C-alpha positions, -999 to 999 in steps of 0.1 A, spaced: 349 -212 189 316 -192 185 289 -202 161 277 -178 135 241 -168 142 212 -181 122 181 -160 115 160 -153 145 122 -151 144 106 -116 141 138 -97 138 133 -61 127 155 -35 110 164 -3 129 138 18 111 112 -9 112 116 -13 149 117 24 155 85 28 134 67 2 156 78 21 187 70 54 172 34 43 164 31 30 199 46 62 214 22 83 192 -8 64 206 6 65 241 11 103 238 -25 107 224 -38 86 253 -15 106 277 -29 138 264 -64 125 270 -52 118 306 -30 148 313 -50 176 297 -84 168 315 -64 161 346 -48 196 344 -84 210 343 -95 188 372 -65 194 394 -56 230 386 -19 241 388 -18 235 426 -30 199 423 -7 194 394 21 205 416 13 177 440 12 153 411 46 166 399 62 162 433 53 125 434 70 120 400 100 141 410 108 116 438 98 85 418 120 90 387 154 92 404 147 62 427 134 41 398 163 51 376 189 43 402 173 9 409 164 -4 375 167 21 345 201 8 335 191 -28 332 167 -28 302 195 -11 281 221 -35 296 198 -65 289 191 -52 253 228 -47 246 240 -81 260 211 -100 243 219 -82 210 256 -89 213 250 -126 221 225 -129 193 251 -115 168 274 -143 180 249 -171 180 251 -176 218 214 -183 224 219 -202 256 236 -171 271 205 -151 260 182 -173 280 206 -171 309 205 -133 308 167 -135 312 169 -158 341 195 -137 359 176 -104 353 144 -117 370 163 -123 403 180 -90 401 149 -70 394 128 -85 421 154 -75 447 159 -40 432 122 -34 427 113 -42 463 142 -21 476 132 9 455 96 6 466 107 7 503 130 37 497 102 57 481 75 48 506 96 54 537 115 83 522 84 102 513 81 122 546 118 134 547 116 144 510 85 165 512 97 181 545 127 194 525 113 200 490 78 213 497 79 246 515 43 250 525 19 223 537 43 194 529 18 168 541 -4 176 511 23 160 488 23 127 507 -8 109 494 3 110 457 38 97 466 24 68 486 0 59 457 29 59 432 54 38 452 41 4 441 45 14 404 83 11 409 80 -27 415 57 -33 385 78 -11 362 110 -30 374 94 -63 363 83 -48 330 118 -36 323 130 -73 322 108 -82 293 111 -50 274 149 -50 275 150 -87 265 127 -84 235 143 -51 224 177 -69 223 161 -96 201 150 -67 179 113 -75 185 97 -42 195 60 -54 196 60 -65 233 74 -31 244 50 -12 221 18 -31 231 26 -30 268 31 7 267 -4 11 251 -19 -12 277 -2 8 305 -14 42 291 -50 31 286 -53 17 321 -38 50 335 -63 70 315 -94 50 326 -85 45 363 -66 77 369 -91 102 356 -120 84 371 -103 83 406 -93 120 405 -129 131 394 -146 109 420 -124 122 448 -132 159 440 -169 152 435 -171 134 468 -154 162 486 -176 189 470 -207 168 478 -197 166 515 -192 204 514 -226 210 499 -243 190 526 -223 200 557 -199 228 548 -169 205 556 -144 185 535 -131 153 552 -146 166 585 -129 200 584 -149 233 580 -142 252 547 -152 288 540 -162 286 504 -165 260 475 -132 272 461 -114 264 494 -133 231 496 -119 221 462 -84 231 472 -87 208 502 -96 178 479 -66 183 456 -39 163 475 -62 132 474 -74 139 438 -37 139 428 -32 106 446 -63 92 428 -48 102 395 -14 86 405 -32 54 416 -42 51 379 -5 52 370 2 24 394 -27 3 381 -15 9 345 20 -3 353 5 -35 369 -16 -43 338 15 -36 315 35 -61 335 7 -87 333 5 -83 295 43 -89 291 42 -119 315 14 -135 296 29 -127 262 62 -143 272 44 -174 284 24 -178 252 49 -166 225 83 -172 241 112 -154 224 116 -170 189 147 -190 199 141 -225 186 154 -258 201 177 -262 171 193 -228 177 199 -238 214 214 -271 204 238 -254 179 247 -227 205 279 -228 225 277 -236 262 267 -205 282 291 -186 304 289 -194 341 260 -177 359 283 -156 380 300 -141 349 267 -134 333 254 -117 364 286 -97 368 285 -85 331 249 -75 334 255 -55 366 288 -39 352 270 -29 320 239 -16 339 255 5 366 269 34 344 237 34 323 216 35 355 237 64 368 233 82 335 195 77 337 196 89 373 213 121 363 186 127 337 158 121 362 175 140 389 168 169 366 131 167 376 140 165 413 162 196 409 134 215 392 109 204 419 132 212 448 150 244 438 121 259 419 97 257 448 122 267 475 137 296 455 103 310 446 93 306 483 124 327 491 113 354 467 78 354 481 93 360 516 114 390 505 101 404 472 65 391 468 55 423 448 78 412 419 60 378 415 25 393 421 32 421 396 42 396 369 15 370 376 -10 387 398 -38 387 372 -32 350 366 -27 335 401 -61 331 419 -64 351 452 -71 319 471 -37 305 460 -19 336 472 -38 337 505 -29 300 512 8 307 503 6 282 475 23 304 448 55 282 447 33 251 441 12 269 415 43 280 395 58 246 398 25 232 384 28 255 354 64 244 349 53 207 351 26 214 324 53 230 302 76 200 309 49 176 298 49 192 264 87 195 264 90 157 269 69 149 239 99 155 216 124 132 235 96 106 237 96 104 199 133 99 197 133 74 225 120 49 199 151 55 178 174 51 208 158 17 218 158 5 182 193 19 174 211 2 203 208 -35 191 213 -24 154 245 -4 161 256 -31 186 254 -57 159 273 -36 134 299 -29 161 302 -65 171 307 -75 134 335 -49 131 322 -35 98 332 3 96 309 10 66 279 -6 83 287 13 116 289 47 98 257 39 78 238 29 109 249 59 129 241 84 101 207 69 95 198 74 132 211 110 133 194 119 100 160 105 110 162 120 145 172 155 132 143 154 108 118 148 136 133 168 165 142 201 149 108 211 135 90 198 166 112 217 191 111 250 170 73 246 167 68 242 204 90 273 210 74 296 184 38 286 191 43 281 228 14 301 242 -11 292 215 -3 255 221 -6 259 259 -40 276 255 -52 249 230 -42 221 253 -47 234 289 -74 260 284 -75 296 294 -81 289 331 -48 270 336 -23 299 332 -14 293 296 5 326 294 29 313 322 32 278 306 38 295 272 67 316 285 84 286 300 78 266 269 95 291 246 128 281 262 119 244 268 109 240 232 144 248 221 158 226 249 136 197 237 157 195 204 189 189 223 173 166 249 157 145 221 189 142 201 210 132 231 189 101 238 197 81 207 233 94 206 238 82 242 222 48 232 247 45 203 276 54 227 265 25 248 262 3 217 299 9 208 309 -1 243 313 33 260 286 30 286 306 52 309 306 83 287 268 92 289 269 91 327 300 114 328 285 139 304 251 138 322 268 144 355 285 175 342 253 186 326 235 182 359 260 203 377 255 231 351 217 228 356 219 229 394 241 261 393 219 278 367 186 268 383 197 279 418 211 312 405 185 322 379 153 311 397 165 331 427 164 363 407 129 377 413 125 391 377 135 357 362 119 332 387 104 302 371 120 310 337 154 302 352 146 265 354 138 264 316 171 282 308 191 257 330 174 228 311 183 243 277 220 248 285 223 214 302 210 194 273 228 216 247 261 207 265 252 169 267 241 166 231 271 184 216 297 165 236 279 132 232 280 135 195 317 145 195 326 114 215 304 91 194 322 102 163 356 98 180 348 63 194 332 50 162 360 66 141 335 82 117 330 116 101 293 120 95 280 143 68 267 170 93 256 194 66 233 167 51 221 155 84 213 188 102 212 216 76 183 204 55 159 198 85 169 231 100 162 251 68 129 232 63 119 237 99 127 274 97 105 278 67 75 258 81 76 274 116 77 309 101 47 301 80 29 286 111 36 317 131 19 340 105 -10 316 100 -16 316 137 -14 354 140 -37 358 110 -62 333 124 -62 352 158 -68 385 140 -100 371 124 -110 355 157 -106 319 148 -95 311 184 -80 277 190 -88 267 154 -60 292 143 -35 271 163 -47 239 147 -44 254 112 -9 267 120 3 232 131 -13 216 100 3 242 77 37 237 93 35 199 89 25 202 52 52 228 43 78 208 62 70 176 43 72 195 10 105 211 19 121 178 30 111 161 -3 123 192 -23 157 191 -5 159 153 -9 167 149 28 160 112 29 183 86 14 172 54 -3 188 33 24 166 51 50 134 43 31 144 7 24 145 0 62 108 8 64 81 -19 61 72 -20 24 103 1 19 110 -10 -17 76 1 -29 79 35 -11 114 40 -25 102 33 -61 75 60 -57 99 85 -43 126 77 -69 100 82 -96 95 118 -85 132 123 -78 125 129 -41 152 108 -25 190 105 -29 
């Protein structure tokens, strides 16, 4: 007979936990912008292509090795916490350390020794230039694997602080060490050129060519900062666990039933993790598909119809890039910059996915239909409120945002064109993350991977076909991403409702944010256009974004999009609810 659980220390509600992670993610994204934007200026699109190639290989290997385990740990810890099985929780932590050490080392070896075959296939021209960044990133797999143990463990206990703080530590370290290393590498190369006319002992014709020669190593320097960041993030979590433990008291352990045999716990963890890991792999294979097909197909176009690409982008792509046959890498670098902005929206909802999983798992384990429906509706409502305006804003203000962030020398017109499509895709990508987390919470860990696999096939077919059309080229990858995530989100939501046996109020959840977003984005568009007409430059874009935010907030309050239950889940929720009720702004 299982014991009913007693209160655990530091347990947070769904929205409270999500808010902690959202604040952390906001800080991480600000720090990330301070890293990525200057880095884009330093590396140029070609260097950014080398940077992107390293991540394209890293993400699928990391996902296959470890990405399923944090979610599996979180789900099993949450399930055992709901049943008062605290000894099992401790055992899950012990088992996960052994698994992650093996997987982390294995993944490191695959990435390090698989680097040469990968670049030989994926990078059409000068593949050796992509190797330094990949080698510099390989150790990060091991440190991120070890971090995943602690993050999944504390998320399952509904304590989001360790994850949030470790992410900030990781981002700050990446910023400091990565930018410094990239800048030092380029400066040292240019200094050598100024003295001897060579870079790394090889003669270079001009300073422009000298800088291009430093880019593979500058990208590796930036990536080294990422690896150092993951190391410091792990050190923080290890020290935190040693000092603060997990909030499970001796009395709770004494009252807990005897844990399941170690073999059963290991088996459950692996069986839960495998489909989640495959689903995560499918998501991250998306970047590998973009990296591989985009560069190879554009290289094919440059071999047969170069005039089409040069006519479209000739005034944007530097002559040195064309002469060195680096156009595919250049355009992939532009796509990577657009993808960085695209991923901002899913990053926000990632917090809701992480926080929703233990919350919905607990409701599901308790077998309370009303609580299950309420939990799922809250997640969908809050996620829709954030993703719809953000995605529409990125799409409508794509080129002004690209110019604001990357500057006029980093092909903002190309980035903006891609972002017009990816902005819309970010809505579906962002919504699919928490929906898939909730599918995993209700025990259907297999469905996300099946849907993602189909979505991936759609993306491969569309990418290969569309990118190969000279007049479409790089835009085809954005279209493939949009259709892929639209399919995944729609069918994930359908199966979630079917499995949970609920009928959410879709009009209340989606229509109000869509109307509000439409109004605010329209206003932002005209503010930006007016600002450009009176020569406000980048200030016009800032004013447009601020205007959109203010109008959206007013519309959402006017439409009473938030429910009282949503507000009550916030820290100080009762006080906030009273203020909103006083003005009749919530339901």
